N, C-alpha and C positions, 0 to 999 in steps of 0.2 A: 286812161291812156290819153283822152283829149285833152286834159288840164294841162299836160307837157307842152302844150303848143303856146301857152298862156306867156311863156319867160321869152323875152327878147334875147337874141344874141348878147346883147352888152350884159343883160342880166345873169345869163349863163355863165359869163366869163369871169363877172364878178363874184357869183357863187364857187365858182372853182376856186377863185384867188381867196376867197374867205376860208374854204374848207381845206385845203391843201397844206398839209403840214400841221394839223391840228387833230383833235381827237373830240370834234364837237360831234354832239348828238343832231340826226335828222332834226329832231323837235326845236333844237337852239337855233338851226340854220333855217328852219323856215318861221321862227319867230323874229329872227335877226333881219330877214328878207320881207317881213309883214305878209307871209303866204301861209300862214296858219288858217286850216279851215278852207284854202282854196285846192291846195294838193296834199297828197299824203305822205308820210313818210317815205313808204314803198318809191313812191313817184320821185321823191327828192332824191333817193338813192339810185334811181334808174336815170335820173338826168344826170347824175355826176359821172355813171358808169357812161353814160353816151359821152360826157367829156372827156371821157380817160382817167378817171379820178374814182379810187376805191379804196376801201380799208384794207390795211396790212391785215392778216388773218391772226397776226400774233399780239402787237400792241394796240390795233385797232383805230392807227391815226389814219386819216386819208392821205395817200400819195397818188402819184400818177403810175397807170397800171403799168408802166414798162418798168417801173422800180422793182416790181413784183416778180422780175424773171432773172435770174442768174446768167452767168457767162455762156452757160451750155443751153441756155433756152428752156431752163425748167422753172417751173413757177417755185416761188420761194416767199420768204418774209422781206420785210423791207430793208433798206442799207442798215439803219441803226440798231435792227434786231439781229442782223448778221454779224456786228460788231462783238 
C-alpha cells in the first residue's frame, strides 16, 4: 500500500486517461507507464478505483464508476453493454 504514493497527481490523471474506455490489462498499463516491478497489478487496480475508474463486470472495459449505476441507483453494466 505504501507504493501507491509513488505516483504524482499528474501520473494518476494520465493513468485514468490511458485506461478509461479500453480493456487494457493492469500489466499492460504498468508496462506502459514504466511501473512494472514498482507496484503490483492489485495496486494498479486500487489506484484506478481511488480515481473512480473500474472494470465493467460484463465486458471488462475500464469505465468511470458512475457509469456502472443505472437511473434507479442500482449497480449494473456499462452503457455499451446495456444497449
